[in-house]
Full PDB file with SEQRES, HELIX, SHEET, SSBOND, CRYST1, ORIGX, SCALE, CONECT and MASTER records, all heavy atoms in Angstrom:
SEQRES   1 A   43  MET VAL ASP ARG SER VAL THR ASP GLU ILE ASP ASP GLU          
SEQRES   2 A   43  ARG PHE SER GLU ASN THR ALA PHE CYS ILE LYS LEU LEU          
SEQRES   3 A   43  ILE ALA GLY VAL PRO ALA PHE LEU VAL CYS VAL LEU ALA          
SEQRES   4 A   43  SER ILE ALA THR                                              
HELIX    1 AA1 ARG A    4  ALA A   42  1                                  39    
CRYST1    1.000    1.000    1.000  90.00  90.00  90.00 P 1           1          
ORIGX1      1.000000  0.000000  0.000000        0.00000                         
ORIGX2      0.000000  1.000000  0.000000        0.00000                         
ORIGX3      0.000000  0.000000  1.000000        0.00000                         
SCALE1      1.000000  0.000000  0.000000        0.00000                         
SCALE2      0.000000  1.000000  0.000000        0.00000                         
SCALE3      0.000000  0.000000  1.000000        0.00000                         
ATOM      1  N   MET A   1     120.596  75.555  58.943  1.00  0.00           N  
ATOM      2  CA  MET A   1     120.537  76.899  59.556  1.00  0.00           C  
ATOM      3  C   MET A   1     119.232  77.055  60.344  1.00  0.00           C  
ATOM      4  O   MET A   1     118.155  76.751  59.827  1.00  0.00           O  
ATOM      5  CB  MET A   1     120.618  77.945  58.435  1.00  0.00           C  
ATOM      6  CG  MET A   1     120.773  79.370  58.918  1.00  0.00           C  
ATOM      7  SD  MET A   1     122.426  79.653  59.619  1.00  0.00           S  
ATOM      8  CE  MET A   1     122.155  81.242  60.376  1.00  0.00           C  
ATOM      9  N   VAL A   2     119.350  77.511  61.588  1.00  0.00           N  
ATOM     10  CA  VAL A   2     118.183  77.688  62.443  1.00  0.00           C  
ATOM     11  C   VAL A   2     117.678  79.124  62.329  1.00  0.00           C  
ATOM     12  O   VAL A   2     118.469  80.058  62.270  1.00  0.00           O  
ATOM     13  CB  VAL A   2     118.552  77.385  63.915  1.00  0.00           C  
ATOM     14  CG1 VAL A   2     117.360  77.589  64.839  1.00  0.00           C  
ATOM     15  CG2 VAL A   2     119.094  75.964  64.036  1.00  0.00           C  
ATOM     16  N   ASP A   3     116.352  79.259  62.277  1.00  0.00           N  
ATOM     17  CA  ASP A   3     115.758  80.591  62.217  1.00  0.00           C  
ATOM     18  C   ASP A   3     115.819  81.221  63.613  1.00  0.00           C  
ATOM     19  O   ASP A   3     115.127  80.790  64.528  1.00  0.00           O  
ATOM     20  CB  ASP A   3     114.302  80.469  61.725  1.00  0.00           C  
ATOM     21  CG  ASP A   3     113.674  81.835  61.520  1.00  0.00           C  
ATOM     22  OD1 ASP A   3     114.391  82.848  61.645  1.00  0.00           O  
ATOM     23  OD2 ASP A   3     112.468  81.892  61.225  1.00  0.00           O  
ATOM     24  N   ARG A   4     116.682  82.202  63.768  1.00  0.00           N  
ATOM     25  CA  ARG A   4     116.927  82.799  65.085  1.00  0.00           C  
ATOM     26  C   ARG A   4     115.732  83.588  65.613  1.00  0.00           C  
ATOM     27  O   ARG A   4     115.537  83.676  66.817  1.00  0.00           O  
ATOM     28  CB  ARG A   4     118.155  83.738  65.022  1.00  0.00           C  
ATOM     29  CG  ARG A   4     119.469  83.013  64.821  1.00  0.00           C  
ATOM     30  CD  ARG A   4     119.865  82.141  65.988  1.00  0.00           C  
ATOM     31  NE  ARG A   4     119.982  82.892  67.223  1.00  0.00           N  
ATOM     32  CZ  ARG A   4     119.982  82.337  68.437  1.00  0.00           C  
ATOM     33  NH1 ARG A   4     119.875  81.029  68.574  1.00  0.00           N  
ATOM     34  NH2 ARG A   4     120.082  83.089  69.509  1.00  0.00           N  
ATOM     35  N   SER A   5     114.945  84.185  64.713  1.00  0.00           N  
ATOM     36  CA  SER A   5     113.846  85.045  65.170  1.00  0.00           C  
ATOM     37  C   SER A   5     112.829  84.247  65.981  1.00  0.00           C  
ATOM     38  O   SER A   5     112.293  84.738  66.972  1.00  0.00           O  
ATOM     39  CB  SER A   5     113.165  85.735  63.989  1.00  0.00           C  
ATOM     40  OG  SER A   5     112.586  84.774  63.126  1.00  0.00           O  
ATOM     41  N   VAL A   6     112.597  82.997  65.589  1.00  0.00           N  
ATOM     42  CA  VAL A   6     111.640  82.161  66.324  1.00  0.00           C  
ATOM     43  C   VAL A   6     112.178  81.832  67.706  1.00  0.00           C  
ATOM     44  O   VAL A   6     111.471  81.963  68.705  1.00  0.00           O  
ATOM     45  CB  VAL A   6     111.332  80.862  65.536  1.00  0.00           C  
ATOM     46  CG1 VAL A   6     110.432  79.943  66.351  1.00  0.00           C  
ATOM     47  CG2 VAL A   6     110.676  81.205  64.196  1.00  0.00           C  
ATOM     48  N   THR A   7     113.437  81.433  67.778  1.00  0.00           N  
ATOM     49  CA  THR A   7     114.021  81.089  69.076  1.00  0.00           C  
ATOM     50  C   THR A   7     114.129  82.320  69.974  1.00  0.00           C  
ATOM     51  O   THR A   7     113.954  82.223  71.180  1.00  0.00           O  
ATOM     52  CB  THR A   7     115.406  80.428  68.917  1.00  0.00           C  
ATOM     53  OG1 THR A   7     116.242  81.286  68.130  1.00  0.00           O  
ATOM     54  CG2 THR A   7     115.299  79.082  68.249  1.00  0.00           C  
ATOM     55  N   ASP A   8     114.416  83.482  69.372  1.00  0.00           N  
ATOM     56  CA  ASP A   8     114.480  84.722  70.160  1.00  0.00           C  
ATOM     57  C   ASP A   8     113.121  85.057  70.754  1.00  0.00           C  
ATOM     58  O   ASP A   8     113.021  85.480  71.899  1.00  0.00           O  
ATOM     59  CB  ASP A   8     114.983  85.889  69.299  1.00  0.00           C  
ATOM     60  CG  ASP A   8     116.483  85.798  69.040  1.00  0.00           C  
ATOM     61  OD1 ASP A   8     117.151  85.007  69.744  1.00  0.00           O  
ATOM     62  OD2 ASP A   8     116.965  86.512  68.140  1.00  0.00           O  
ATOM     63  N   GLU A   9     112.060  84.864  69.979  1.00  0.00           N  
ATOM     64  CA  GLU A   9     110.715  85.115  70.486  1.00  0.00           C  
ATOM     65  C   GLU A   9     110.405  84.201  71.666  1.00  0.00           C  
ATOM     66  O   GLU A   9     109.851  84.635  72.666  1.00  0.00           O  
ATOM     67  CB  GLU A   9     109.671  84.887  69.385  1.00  0.00           C  
ATOM     68  CG  GLU A   9     109.473  86.070  68.463  1.00  0.00           C  
ATOM     69  CD  GLU A   9     108.457  85.781  67.383  1.00  0.00           C  
ATOM     70  OE1 GLU A   9     107.507  85.016  67.645  1.00  0.00           O  
ATOM     71  OE2 GLU A   9     108.621  86.326  66.274  1.00  0.00           O  
ATOM     72  N   ILE A  10     110.768  82.915  71.543  1.00  0.00           N  
ATOM     73  CA  ILE A  10     110.532  81.958  72.621  1.00  0.00           C  
ATOM     74  C   ILE A  10     111.327  82.367  73.860  1.00  0.00           C  
ATOM     75  O   ILE A  10     110.816  82.341  74.969  1.00  0.00           O  
ATOM     76  CB  ILE A  10     110.902  80.528  72.162  1.00  0.00           C  
ATOM     77  CG1 ILE A  10     109.919  80.072  71.077  1.00  0.00           C  
ATOM     78  CG2 ILE A  10     110.869  79.561  73.348  1.00  0.00           C  
ATOM     79  CD1 ILE A  10     110.351  78.810  70.361  1.00  0.00           C  
ATOM     80  N   ASP A  11     112.584  82.784  73.653  1.00  0.00           N  
ATOM     81  CA  ASP A  11     113.418  83.224  74.775  1.00  0.00           C  
ATOM     82  C   ASP A  11     112.812  84.440  75.462  1.00  0.00           C  
ATOM     83  O   ASP A  11     112.785  84.516  76.691  1.00  0.00           O  
ATOM     84  CB  ASP A  11     114.835  83.556  74.298  1.00  0.00           C  
ATOM     85  CG  ASP A  11     115.656  82.299  74.024  1.00  0.00           C  
ATOM     86  OD1 ASP A  11     115.221  81.214  74.463  1.00  0.00           O  
ATOM     87  OD2 ASP A  11     116.721  82.411  73.397  1.00  0.00           O  
ATOM     88  N   ASP A  12     112.337  85.407  74.673  1.00  0.00           N  
ATOM     89  CA  ASP A  12     111.720  86.611  75.253  1.00  0.00           C  
ATOM     90  C   ASP A  12     110.491  86.242  76.063  1.00  0.00           C  
ATOM     91  O   ASP A  12     110.284  86.754  77.166  1.00  0.00           O  
ATOM     92  CB  ASP A  12     111.328  87.601  74.144  1.00  0.00           C  
ATOM     93  CG  ASP A  12     112.543  88.307  73.541  1.00  0.00           C  
ATOM     94  OD1 ASP A  12     113.614  88.249  74.178  1.00  0.00           O  
ATOM     95  OD2 ASP A  12     112.404  88.899  72.462  1.00  0.00           O  
ATOM     96  N   GLU A  13     109.679  85.343  75.517  1.00  0.00           N  
ATOM     97  CA  GLU A  13     108.459  84.919  76.205  1.00  0.00           C  
ATOM     98  C   GLU A  13     108.803  84.235  77.521  1.00  0.00           C  
ATOM     99  O   GLU A  13     108.226  84.527  78.564  1.00  0.00           O  
ATOM    100  CB  GLU A  13     107.677  83.973  75.295  1.00  0.00           C  
ATOM    101  CG  GLU A  13     106.266  83.692  75.766  1.00  0.00           C  
ATOM    102  CD  GLU A  13     105.494  82.841  74.776  1.00  0.00           C  
ATOM    103  OE1 GLU A  13     105.476  83.192  73.582  1.00  0.00           O  
ATOM    104  OE2 GLU A  13     104.947  81.816  75.201  1.00  0.00           O  
ATOM    105  N   ARG A  14     109.785  83.345  77.476  1.00  0.00           N  
ATOM    106  CA  ARG A  14     110.202  82.615  78.671  1.00  0.00           C  
ATOM    107  C   ARG A  14     110.767  83.582  79.714  1.00  0.00           C  
ATOM    108  O   ARG A  14     110.510  83.451  80.903  1.00  0.00           O  
ATOM    109  CB  ARG A  14     111.260  81.574  78.279  1.00  0.00           C  
ATOM    110  CG  ARG A  14     111.416  80.481  79.298  1.00  0.00           C  
ATOM    111  CD  ARG A  14     112.306  79.373  78.762  1.00  0.00           C  
ATOM    112  NE  ARG A  14     111.683  78.596  77.721  1.00  0.00           N  
ATOM    113  CZ  ARG A  14     112.333  77.947  76.783  1.00  0.00           C  
ATOM    114  NH1 ARG A  14     113.638  77.973  76.733  1.00  0.00           N  
ATOM    115  NH2 ARG A  14     111.674  77.253  75.877  1.00  0.00           N  
ATOM    116  N   PHE A  15     111.557  84.565  79.242  1.00  0.00           N  
ATOM    117  CA  PHE A  15     112.162  85.538  80.150  1.00  0.00           C  
ATOM    118  C   PHE A  15     111.083  86.366  80.841  1.00  0.00           C  
ATOM    119  O   PHE A  15     111.141  86.570  82.048  1.00  0.00           O  
ATOM    120  CB  PHE A  15     113.118  86.453  79.365  1.00  0.00           C  
ATOM    121  CG  PHE A  15     113.750  87.514  80.221  1.00  0.00           C  
ATOM    122  CD1 PHE A  15     114.748  87.188  81.125  1.00  0.00           C  
ATOM    123  CD2 PHE A  15     113.337  88.836  80.124  1.00  0.00           C  
ATOM    124  CE1 PHE A  15     115.336  88.163  81.921  1.00  0.00           C  
ATOM    125  CE2 PHE A  15     113.920  89.808  80.912  1.00  0.00           C  
ATOM    126  CZ  PHE A  15     114.918  89.474  81.808  1.00  0.00           C  
ATOM    127  N   SER A  16     110.080  86.813  80.099  1.00  0.00           N  
ATOM    128  CA  SER A  16     109.032  87.638  80.706  1.00  0.00           C  
ATOM    129  C   SER A  16     108.193  86.809  81.674  1.00  0.00           C  
ATOM    130  O   SER A  16     107.773  87.315  82.722  1.00  0.00           O  
ATOM    131  CB  SER A  16     108.144  88.267  79.637  1.00  0.00           C  
ATOM    132  OG  SER A  16     107.492  87.280  78.875  1.00  0.00           O  
ATOM    133  N   GLU A  17     107.976  85.539  81.361  1.00  0.00           N  
ATOM    134  CA  GLU A  17     107.254  84.658  82.291  1.00  0.00           C  
ATOM    135  C   GLU A  17     108.045  84.477  83.578  1.00  0.00           C  
ATOM    136  O   GLU A  17     107.484  84.524  84.672  1.00  0.00           O  
ATOM    137  CB  GLU A  17     106.994  83.297  81.643  1.00  0.00           C  
ATOM    138  CG  GLU A  17     105.833  83.302  80.655  1.00  0.00           C  
ATOM    139  CD  GLU A  17     105.658  81.955  79.970  1.00  0.00           C  
ATOM    140  OE1 GLU A  17     106.283  80.968  80.411  1.00  0.00           O  
ATOM    141  OE2 GLU A  17     104.891  81.899  79.002  1.00  0.00           O  
ATOM    142  N   ASN A  18     109.351  84.260  83.456  1.00  0.00           N  
ATOM    143  CA  ASN A  18     110.199  84.100  84.637  1.00  0.00           C  
ATOM    144  C   ASN A  18     110.227  85.363  85.474  1.00  0.00           C  
ATOM    145  O   ASN A  18     110.213  85.298  86.701  1.00  0.00           O  
ATOM    146  CB  ASN A  18     111.635  83.732  84.211  1.00  0.00           C  
ATOM    147  CG  ASN A  18     111.749  82.292  83.748  1.00  0.00           C  
ATOM    148  OD1 ASN A  18     110.840  81.504  83.940  1.00  0.00           O  
ATOM    149  ND2 ASN A  18     112.863  81.959  83.126  1.00  0.00           N  
ATOM    150  N   THR A  19     110.281  86.517  84.802  1.00  0.00           N  
ATOM    151  CA  THR A  19     110.300  87.791  85.518  1.00  0.00           C  
ATOM    152  C   THR A  19     109.007  87.972  86.299  1.00  0.00           C  
ATOM    153  O   THR A  19     109.034  88.335  87.480  1.00  0.00           O  
ATOM    154  CB  THR A  19     110.495  88.959  84.530  1.00  0.00           C  
ATOM    155  OG1 THR A  19     111.669  88.712  83.757  1.00  0.00           O  
ATOM    156  CG2 THR A  19     110.651  90.276  85.262  1.00  0.00           C  
ATOM    157  N   ALA A  20     107.878  87.690  85.655  1.00  0.00           N  
ATOM    158  CA  ALA A  20     106.578  87.815  86.326  1.00  0.00           C  
ATOM    159  C   ALA A  20     106.511  86.867  87.519  1.00  0.00           C  
ATOM    160  O   ALA A  20     106.014  87.239  88.579  1.00  0.00           O  
ATOM    161  CB  ALA A  20     105.451  87.522  85.338  1.00  0.00           C  
ATOM    162  N   PHE A  21     107.041  85.656  87.362  1.00  0.00           N  
ATOM    163  CA  PHE A  21     107.049  84.667  88.440  1.00  0.00           C  
ATOM    164  C   PHE A  21     107.882  85.167  89.620  1.00  0.00           C  
ATOM    165  O   PHE A  21     107.457  85.063  90.772  1.00  0.00           O  
ATOM    166  CB  PHE A  21     107.592  83.340  87.908  1.00  0.00           C  
ATOM    167  CG  PHE A  21     107.628  82.243  88.936  1.00  0.00           C  
ATOM    168  CD1 PHE A  21     106.456  81.729  89.446  1.00  0.00           C  
ATOM    169  CD2 PHE A  21     108.839  81.738  89.383  1.00  0.00           C  
ATOM    170  CE1 PHE A  21     106.487  80.707  90.400  1.00  0.00           C  
ATOM    171  CE2 PHE A  21     108.876  80.729  90.336  1.00  0.00           C  
ATOM    172  CZ  PHE A  21     107.690  80.209  90.842  1.00  0.00           C  
ATOM    173  N   CYS A  22     109.059  85.742  89.326  1.00  0.00           N  
ATOM    174  CA  CYS A  22     109.929  86.261  90.384  1.00  0.00           C  
ATOM    175  C   CYS A  22     109.263  87.412  91.123  1.00  0.00           C  
ATOM    176  O   CYS A  22     109.347  87.498  92.345  1.00  0.00           O  
ATOM    177  CB  CYS A  22     111.263  86.725  89.801  1.00  0.00           C  
ATOM    178  SG  CYS A  22     112.325  85.361  89.289  1.00  0.00           S  
ATOM    179  N   ILE A  23     108.591  88.297  90.375  1.00  0.00           N  
ATOM    180  CA  ILE A  23     107.904  89.426  91.001  1.00  0.00           C  
ATOM    181  C   ILE A  23     106.792  88.917  91.909  1.00  0.00           C  
ATOM    182  O   ILE A  23     106.620  89.394  93.035  1.00  0.00           O  
ATOM    183  CB  ILE A  23     107.363  90.386  89.925  1.00  0.00           C  
ATOM    184  CG1 ILE A  23     108.537  91.099  89.235  1.00  0.00           C  
ATOM    185  CG2 ILE A  23     106.404  91.412  90.541  1.00  0.00           C  
ATOM    186  CD1 ILE A  23     108.150  91.849  87.986  1.00  0.00           C  
ATOM    187  N   LYS A  24     106.043  87.906  91.440  1.00  0.00           N  
ATOM    188  CA  LYS A  24     104.982  87.312  92.264  1.00  0.00           C  
ATOM    189  C   LYS A  24     105.566  86.713  93.541  1.00  0.00           C  
ATOM    190  O   LYS A  24     104.991  86.866  94.625  1.00  0.00           O  
ATOM    191  CB  LYS A  24     104.239  86.227  91.488  1.00  0.00           C  
ATOM    192  CG  LYS A  24     103.257  86.766  90.473  1.00  0.00           C  
ATOM    193  CD  LYS A  24     102.577  85.630  89.738  1.00  0.00           C  
ATOM    194  CE  LYS A  24     101.821  86.128  88.520  1.00  0.00           C  
ATOM    195  NZ  LYS A  24     101.411  85.001  87.674  1.00  0.00           N  
ATOM    196  N   LEU A  25     106.702  86.040  93.430  1.00  0.00           N  
ATOM    197  CA  LEU A  25     107.352  85.464  94.608  1.00  0.00           C  
ATOM    198  C   LEU A  25     107.762  86.549  95.591  1.00  0.00           C  
ATOM    199  O   LEU A  25     107.570  86.402  96.800  1.00  0.00           O  
ATOM    200  CB  LEU A  25     108.595  84.667  94.195  1.00  0.00           C  
ATOM    201  CG  LEU A  25     108.389  83.226  93.751  1.00  0.00           C  
ATOM    202  CD1 LEU A  25     109.738  82.590  93.422  1.00  0.00           C  
ATOM    203  CD2 LEU A  25     107.684  82.406  94.812  1.00  0.00           C  
ATOM    204  N   LEU A  26     108.330  87.640  95.061  1.00  0.00           N  
ATOM    205  CA  LEU A  26     108.745  88.753  95.926  1.00  0.00           C  
ATOM    206  C   LEU A  26     107.545  89.340  96.657  1.00  0.00           C  
ATOM    207  O   LEU A  26     107.586  89.553  97.865  1.00  0.00           O  
ATOM    208  CB  LEU A  26     109.414  89.850  95.083  1.00  0.00           C  
ATOM    209  CG  LEU A  26     110.873  89.601  94.709  1.00  0.00           C  
ATOM    210  CD1 LEU A  26     111.351  90.680  93.746  1.00  0.00           C  
ATOM    211  CD2 LEU A  26     111.759  89.576  95.940  1.00  0.00           C  
ATOM    212  N   ILE A  27     106.465  89.583  95.908  1.00  0.00           N  
ATOM    213  CA  ILE A  27     105.260  90.162  96.508  1.00  0.00           C  
ATOM    214  C   ILE A  27     104.692  89.213  97.568  1.00  0.00           C  
ATOM    215  O   ILE A  27     104.286  89.645  98.645  1.00  0.00           O  
ATOM    216  CB  ILE A  27     104.216  90.483  95.416  1.00  0.00           C  
ATOM    217  CG1 ILE A  27     104.736  91.632  94.535  1.00  0.00           C  
ATOM    218  CG2 ILE A  27     102.876  90.850  96.041  1.00  0.00           C  
ATOM    219  CD1 ILE A  27     103.918  91.852  93.282  1.00  0.00           C  
ATOM    220  N   ALA A  28     104.701  87.932  97.272  1.00  0.00           N  
ATOM    221  CA  ALA A  28     104.178  86.939  98.218  1.00  0.00           C  
ATOM    222  C   ALA A  28     105.065  86.868  99.471  1.00  0.00           C  
ATOM    223  O   ALA A  28     104.572  86.615 100.559  1.00  0.00           O  
ATOM    224  CB  ALA A  28     104.103  85.573  97.555  1.00  0.00           C  
ATOM    225  N   GLY A  29     106.363  87.119  99.309  1.00  0.00           N  
ATOM    226  CA  GLY A  29     107.295  87.021 100.421  1.00  0.00           C  
ATOM    227  C   GLY A  29     107.327  88.237 101.326  1.00  0.00           C  
ATOM    228  O   GLY A  29     107.774  88.144 102.460  1.00  0.00           O  
ATOM    229  N   VAL A  30     106.858  89.374 100.832  1.00  0.00           N  
ATOM    230  CA  VAL A  30     106.932  90.617 101.615  1.00  0.00           C  
ATOM    231  C   VAL A  30     106.174  90.534 102.943  1.00  0.00           C  
ATOM    232  O   VAL A  30     106.739  90.869 103.980  1.00  0.00           O  
ATOM    233  CB  VAL A  30     106.480  91.832 100.767  1.00  0.00           C  
ATOM    234  CG1 VAL A  30     106.226  93.053 101.642  1.00  0.00           C  
ATOM    235  CG2 VAL A  30     107.534  92.154  99.705  1.00  0.00           C  
ATOM    236  N   PRO A  31     104.904  90.088 102.956  1.00  0.00           N  
ATOM    237  CA  PRO A  31     104.194  90.025 104.245  1.00  0.00           C  
ATOM    238  C   PRO A  31     104.894  89.137 105.274  1.00  0.00           C  
ATOM    239  O   PRO A  31     105.001  89.524 106.442  1.00  0.00           O  
ATOM    240  CB  PRO A  31     102.823  89.451 103.867  1.00  0.00           C  
ATOM    241  CG  PRO A  31     102.663  89.761 102.419  1.00  0.00           C  
ATOM    242  CD  PRO A  31     104.051  89.704 101.847  1.00  0.00           C  
ATOM    243  N   ALA A  32     105.366  87.985 104.849  1.00  0.00           N  
ATOM    244  CA  ALA A  32     106.060  87.078 105.765  1.00  0.00           C  
ATOM    245  C   ALA A  32     107.331  87.731 106.285  1.00  0.00           C  
ATOM    246  O   ALA A  32     107.656  87.631 107.475  1.00  0.00           O  
ATOM    247  CB  ALA A  32     106.387  85.764 105.052  1.00  0.00           C  
ATOM    248  N   PHE A  33     108.040  88.434 105.417  1.00  0.00           N  
ATOM    249  CA  PHE A  33     109.265  89.123 105.814  1.00  0.00           C  
ATOM    250  C   PHE A  33     108.948  90.202 106.852  1.00  0.00           C  
ATOM    251  O   PHE A  33     109.644  90.320 107.857  1.00  0.00           O  
ATOM    252  CB  PHE A  33     109.926  89.732 104.570  1.00  0.00           C  
ATOM    253  CG  PHE A  33     111.154  90.540 104.882  1.00  0.00           C  
ATOM    254  CD1 PHE A  33     112.331  89.913 105.250  1.00  0.00           C  
ATOM    255  CD2 PHE A  33     111.120  91.927 104.806  1.00  0.00           C  
ATOM    256  CE1 PHE A  33     113.466  90.662 105.544  1.00  0.00           C  
ATOM    257  CE2 PHE A  33     112.246  92.681 105.097  1.00  0.00           C  
ATOM    258  CZ  PHE A  33     113.429  92.047 105.465  1.00  0.00           C  
ATOM    259  N   LEU A  34     107.893  90.965 106.610  1.00  0.00           N  
ATOM    260  CA  LEU A  34     107.503  92.015 107.560  1.00  0.00           C  
ATOM    261  C   LEU A  34     107.124  91.416 108.912  1.00  0.00           C  
ATOM    262  O   LEU A  34     107.485  91.962 109.954  1.00  0.00           O  
ATOM    263  CB  LEU A  34     106.330  92.826 106.996  1.00  0.00           C  
ATOM    264  CG  LEU A  34     106.674  93.781 105.852  1.00  0.00           C  
ATOM    265  CD1 LEU A  34     105.417  94.427 105.311  1.00  0.00           C  
ATOM    266  CD2 LEU A  34     107.664  94.840 106.303  1.00  0.00           C  
ATOM    267  N   VAL A  35     106.414  90.300 108.893  1.00  0.00           N  
ATOM    268  CA  VAL A  35     106.031  89.634 110.147  1.00  0.00           C  
ATOM    269  C   VAL A  35     107.289  89.230 110.921  1.00  0.00           C  
ATOM    270  O   VAL A  35     107.375  89.443 112.132  1.00  0.00           O  
ATOM    271  CB  VAL A  35     105.129  88.410 109.870  1.00  0.00           C  
ATOM    272  CG1 VAL A  35     104.989  87.546 111.125  1.00  0.00           C  
ATOM    273  CG2 VAL A  35     103.765  88.878 109.378  1.00  0.00           C  
ATOM    274  N   CYS A  36     108.265  88.677 110.224  1.00  0.00           N  
ATOM    275  CA  CYS A  36     109.515  88.273 110.881  1.00  0.00           C  
ATOM    276  C   CYS A  36     110.232  89.478 111.478  1.00  0.00           C  
ATOM    277  O   CYS A  36     110.731  89.425 112.603  1.00  0.00           O  
ATOM    278  CB  CYS A  36     110.438  87.574 109.878  1.00  0.00           C  
ATOM    279  SG  CYS A  36     109.861  85.943 109.413  1.00  0.00           S  
ATOM    280  N   VAL A  37     110.289  90.572 110.728  1.00  0.00           N  
ATOM    281  CA  VAL A  37     110.959  91.781 111.216  1.00  0.00           C  
ATOM    282  C   VAL A  37     110.234  92.324 112.440  1.00  0.00           C  
ATOM    283  O   VAL A  37     110.860  92.643 113.453  1.00  0.00           O  
ATOM    284  CB  VAL A  37     111.033  92.848 110.096  1.00  0.00           C  
ATOM    285  CG1 VAL A  37     111.485  94.189 110.656  1.00  0.00           C  
ATOM    286  CG2 VAL A  37     111.966  92.386 108.980  1.00  0.00           C  
ATOM    287  N   LEU A  38     108.911  92.417 112.369  1.00  0.00           N  
ATOM    288  CA  LEU A  38     108.126  92.919 113.506  1.00  0.00           C  
ATOM    289  C   LEU A  38     108.287  92.017 114.724  1.00  0.00           C  
ATOM    290  O   LEU A  38     108.414  92.495 115.849  1.00  0.00           O  
ATOM    291  CB  LEU A  38     106.647  93.033 113.110  1.00  0.00           C  
ATOM    292  CG  LEU A  38     106.313  94.169 112.136  1.00  0.00           C  
ATOM    293  CD1 LEU A  38     104.873  94.067 111.686  1.00  0.00           C  
ATOM    294  CD2 LEU A  38     106.580  95.526 112.775  1.00  0.00           C  
ATOM    295  N   ALA A  39     108.299  90.707 114.496  1.00  0.00           N  
ATOM    296  CA  ALA A  39     108.457  89.760 115.605  1.00  0.00           C  
ATOM    297  C   ALA A  39     109.827  89.934 116.263  1.00  0.00           C  
ATOM    298  O   ALA A  39     109.937  89.885 117.494  1.00  0.00           O  
ATOM    299  CB  ALA A  39     108.279  88.338 115.105  1.00  0.00           C  
ATOM    300  N   SER A  40     110.854  90.155 115.463  1.00  0.00           N  
ATOM    301  CA  SER A  40     112.199  90.308 116.034  1.00  0.00           C  
ATOM    302  C   SER A  40     112.328  91.627 116.786  1.00  0.00           C  
ATOM    303  O   SER A  40     113.037  91.711 117.785  1.00  0.00           O  
ATOM    304  CB  SER A  40     113.264  90.194 114.941  1.00  0.00           C  
ATOM    305  OG  SER A  40     113.166  91.286 114.055  1.00  0.00           O  
ATOM    306  N   ILE A  41     111.627  92.669 116.316  1.00  0.00           N  
ATOM    307  CA  ILE A  41     111.659  93.951 117.016  1.00  0.00           C  
ATOM    308  C   ILE A  41     110.885  93.843 118.336  1.00  0.00           C  
ATOM    309  O   ILE A  41     111.319  94.365 119.367  1.00  0.00           O  
ATOM    310  CB  ILE A  41     111.057  95.070 116.130  1.00  0.00           C  
ATOM    311  CG1 ILE A  41     111.987  95.348 114.946  1.00  0.00           C  
ATOM    312  CG2 ILE A  41     110.820  96.340 116.930  1.00  0.00           C  
ATOM    313  CD1 ILE A  41     111.378  96.233 113.880  1.00  0.00           C  
ATOM    314  N   ALA A  42     109.747  93.134 118.286  1.00  0.00           N  
ATOM    315  CA  ALA A  42     108.867  93.038 119.458  1.00  0.00           C  
ATOM    316  C   ALA A  42     109.501  92.224 120.582  1.00  0.00           C  
ATOM    317  O   ALA A  42     109.233  92.474 121.746  1.00  0.00           O  
ATOM    318  CB  ALA A  42     107.532  92.421 119.051  1.00  0.00           C  
ATOM    319  N   THR A  43     110.356  91.276 120.252  1.00  0.00           N  
ATOM    320  CA  THR A  43     110.921  90.408 121.292  1.00  0.00           C  
ATOM    321  C   THR A  43     112.232  90.971 121.832  1.00  0.00           C  
ATOM    322  O   THR A  43     112.938  91.659 121.137  1.00  0.00           O  
ATOM    323  CB  THR A  43     111.177  88.982 120.752  1.00  0.00           C  
ATOM    324  OG1 THR A  43     111.969  89.071 119.559  1.00  0.00           O  
ATOM    325  CG2 THR A  43     109.895  88.270 120.473  1.00  0.00           C  
TER     326      THR A  43                                                      
MASTER        0    0    0    1    0    0    0    6  325    1    0    4          
END                                                                             
């Protein structure tokens, strides 16, 4: 029998790390996205 509480904690930790990573990617992508939008409007 596997202790589920330990694996659940690991899953929660991994999920929150992935969420933080995705948010960082989104934030990093916003300026580039805005530049592309502005460039397409300007041309």
